[in-house]
C-alpha positions in Angstrom: 12.7 -16.9 5.7 10.6 -19.1 8.0 7.0 -17.9 8.6 4.6 -19.7 10.7 0.8 -20.6 9.9 -1.8 -18.4 11.6 -5.4 -18.1 11.7 -4.5 -14.6 10.4 -3.1 -16.1 7.2 -5.1 -18.8 6.6 -7.7 -15.5 6.2 -5.7 -13.7 3.7 -7.0 -14.0 -0.1 -4.6 -13.5 -2.2 -5.5 -12.4 -6.4 -2.4 -13.0 -8.4 -3.0 -10.8 -12.0 -0.6 -12.1 -14.0 -0.7 -13.6 -17.7 2.3 -16.2 -17.2 0.5 -19.2 -16.5 2.9 -21.6 -15.1 3.9 -18.8 -12.9 0.2 -18.3 -11.6 0.4 -21.8 -10.5 3.3 -21.9 -8.8 3.0 -19.4 -6.9 -0.9 -20.3 -6.1 1.0 -23.8 -4.6 4.0 -22.1 -3.0 2.1 -19.3 -1.0 -0.7 -22.0 -0.2 2.4 -23.5 1.7 2.3 -20.4 3.5 -1.6 -20.6 5.0 -3.0 -18.2 2.2 -5.9 -18.1 0.3 -5.0 -17.8 -3.0 -6.6 -17.1 -6.7 -5.4 -15.9 -10.3 -6.2 -14.6 -13.4 -4.2 -14.5 -16.4 -6.0 -11.6 -17.7 -6.2 -8.3 -16.6 -10.0 -7.3 -17.3 -11.2 -10.8 -15.6 -8.5 -9.5 -12.8 -10.6 -6.5 -12.1 -13.7 -8.1 -11.9 -13.1 -10.7 -9.5 -11.4 -8.0 -7.3 -15.7 -6.1 -7.7 -17.1 -9.2 -7.5 -15.2 -11.1 -4.4 -13.3 -9.9 -1.1 -10.7 -10.0 -1.7 -7.4 -9.0 0.7 -4.3 -8.0 -1.2 -3.4 -8.4 -5.0 -0.6 -9.7 -6.5 0.2 -7.9 -10.0 2.6 -8.1 -12.9 3.7 -5.0 -14.8 4.6 -6.9 -18.5 0.9 -7.7 -19.7 0.4 -7.9 -23.3 -3.0 -6.2 -23.2 -3.2 -3.6 -20.7 -0.1 -3.4 -18.7 0.4 -3.3 -14.5 0.4 0.0 -14.3 -3.4 0.6 -16.7 -4.2 -2.2 -14.5 -3.5 -0.1 -10.9 -5.2 3.3 -12.2 -8.3 1.1 -13.1 -8.1 -0.3 -9.8 -7.7 2.5 -7.7 -10.5 3.9 -9.7 -13.0 1.8 -7.5 -10.9 0.4 -4.9 -8.1 0.9 -2.6 -7.2 -2.7 -1.4 -3.4 -3.3 -0.8 -1.5 -3.3 -4.1 1.8 -5.7 -4.7 3.6 -5.4 -8.1 6.0 -7.8 -9.2 7.7 -7.4 -12.1 11.1 -8.5 -14.2 12.1 -4.2 -14.2 14.1 -3.5 -11.6 14.5 0.0 -12.6 13.5 3.2 -10.0 11.7 4.9 -12.7 9.2 2.2 -13.0 9.1 1.7 -9.7 8.2 5.4 -8.8 5.8 5.2 -11.5 3.6 2.3 -9.5 4.0 4.4 -6.2 2.7 7.3 -7.5 -0.1 5.4 -9.0 -1.2 4.0 -5.9 0.7 0.7 -5.0 1.3 -0.7 -2.0 4.9 -2.4 -2.3 7.4 -3.6 -5.4 8.9 -7.1 -5.6 11.3 -7.3 -8.5 11.4 -10.7 -10.1 13.0 -13.1 -9.2 11.7 -13.4 -6.0 12.4 -15.0 -2.8 8.6 -17.2 -2.2 9.7 -16.3 1.5 10.7 -12.6 1.5 7.1 -12.2 -1.0 5.2 -13.6 2.1 6.7 -11.5 4.5 5.8 -8.9 2.7 2.5 -10.1 2.4 1.9 -10.2 5.4 3.4 -6.5 6.2 0.9 -4.7 3.5 -2.2 -6.4 5.0 -0.9 -5.4 8.8 -0.8 -1.7 7.5 -3.3 -0.1 9.4 -3.2 -2.1 12.6 0.7 -0.8 13.6 -1.0 2.2 15.3 -3.5 1.5 17.9 -5.4 3.9 19.8 -7.6 3.8 23.0 -10.4 5.5 20.9 -12.4 4.1 17.8 -12.1 7.3 16.1 -9.9 10.1 16.2 -10.7 14.0 15.3 -8.8 17.2 14.7 -9.3 20.7 15.0 -9.0 21.0 10.9 -11.9 18.3 10.0 -10.1 14.9 10.0 -12.0 11.8 11.4 -10.3 8.5 11.9 -12.4 5.6 12.3 -9.6 3.2 13.8 -11.6 0.2 14.2 -12.8 0.2 10.6 -10.1 2.5 9.0 -11.8 5.0 7.6 -10.7 9.0 6.7 -13.1 11.8 6.3 -12.3 15.3 5.8 -14.9 17.9 6.4 -17.3 14.7 6.0 -15.8 13.7 3.1 -14.5 10.0 2.7 -10.7 10.1 1.7 -9.5 7.3 -0.7 -7.1 5.8 1.4 -4.5 3.5 0.0 -3.2 1.0 3.2 0.3 2.6 3.3 -1.3 6.6 3.0 -3.5 5.6 5.5 -0.5 4.4 8.2 1.5 7.7 6.6 -1.7 9.7 8.1 -1.8 7.9 11.3 2.3 8.0 11.9 2.2 11.8 11.7 -1.0 12.1 13.7 0.9 10.0 16.3 3.8 12.0 16.2 2.2 15.3 15.5 4.6 18.6 16.3 7.1 16.5 16.1 9.7 17.0 12.9 10.3 13.2 11.0 13.3 12.4 8.9 12.8 10.5 6.1 14.8 8.1 7.4 12.3 8.4 10.4 9.1 7.7 8.3 11.4 4.7 6.3 12.1 3.2 10.2 8.6 3.6 10.8 6.9 2.3 8.3 8.1 -1.1 8.1 7.8 -4.1 5.5 8.7 -1.4 2.1 11.5 -1.6 0.7 12.8 2.1 0.5 16.5 2.0 0.8 16.3 1.2 -3.4 15.0 4.4 -4.0 15.1 7.8 -1.5 12.3 9.5 -3.5 9.4 6.9 -2.9 8.8 8.8 0.7 8.9 12.7 -1.2 6.1 10.4 -3.2 3.9 8.8 -1.1 3.9 12.2 1.2 2.6 14.5 -2.0 0.4 11.7 -2.5 -1.3 12.2 0.8 -1.0 15.8 0.4 -3.1 15.8 -2.7 -5.7 13.6 -0.6 -6.4 16.4 2.4 -6.3 18.8 0.0 -3.9 20.7 0.9 -1.4 23.1 0.3 2.0 22.8 0.6 2.9 26.4 0.2 0.6 27.0 3.1 0.4 23.4 4.5 -3.2 22.9 6.8 -1.7 19.0 7.6 1.8 19.0 6.2 4.4 21.1 6.5 7.7 20.2 5.0 11.0 21.4 7.0 14.0 21.9 4.3 16.4 20.0 4.1 15.3 17.9 7.3 11.8 15.7 6.2 8.1 16.8 7.7 5.9 18.1 10.4 2.1 17.1 10.5 0.5 20.4 12.1 -3.4 19.9 11.5 
């Protein structure tokens, strides 16, 4: 896959958190050829601090690290940031992928991977949230949701919600398709850039994550209703 360099690519700052320094140097060199600005951290704790101190656009996070694993790093990142995270791992098993998604990962790429595909995934994840443009900068619902589509900030009854880019994109999709039943296939098709076909539970986990942040009770939903055997319906 060939990706043309653009001004947008040059603005994307990538942080790689991986204890494999040789791989870090290789990825740094290869991703720079695709126009990304890249910095690396071979220590997970220094990687977390880098996110706090610098303007990073996306994190490539390894799972298998000696001090604390990538899942624990992701949990700590999500305590203070909704920065997009792509997990890099030799683990290809479904349970590991599901755990990463449940913790708030935006994508999951198993090693070994093609550098062109990784670059494409970085672009796809960083573009999420801008795929569904709105004429108005702010969207409001009768159920207390308010979305600033320019800054990608979501409020519920005046309280700011901490949504990942993937959760934000899903919410905008539901709002855009309000009153329409969306099958899992519909959602997978609309939320491009993620390897959804690897395991079916991923969409359900993502919806569950969004529901939890919306404080929506599945048994008595205000926003997202489950249509048994078919998919989901946004009613809020």
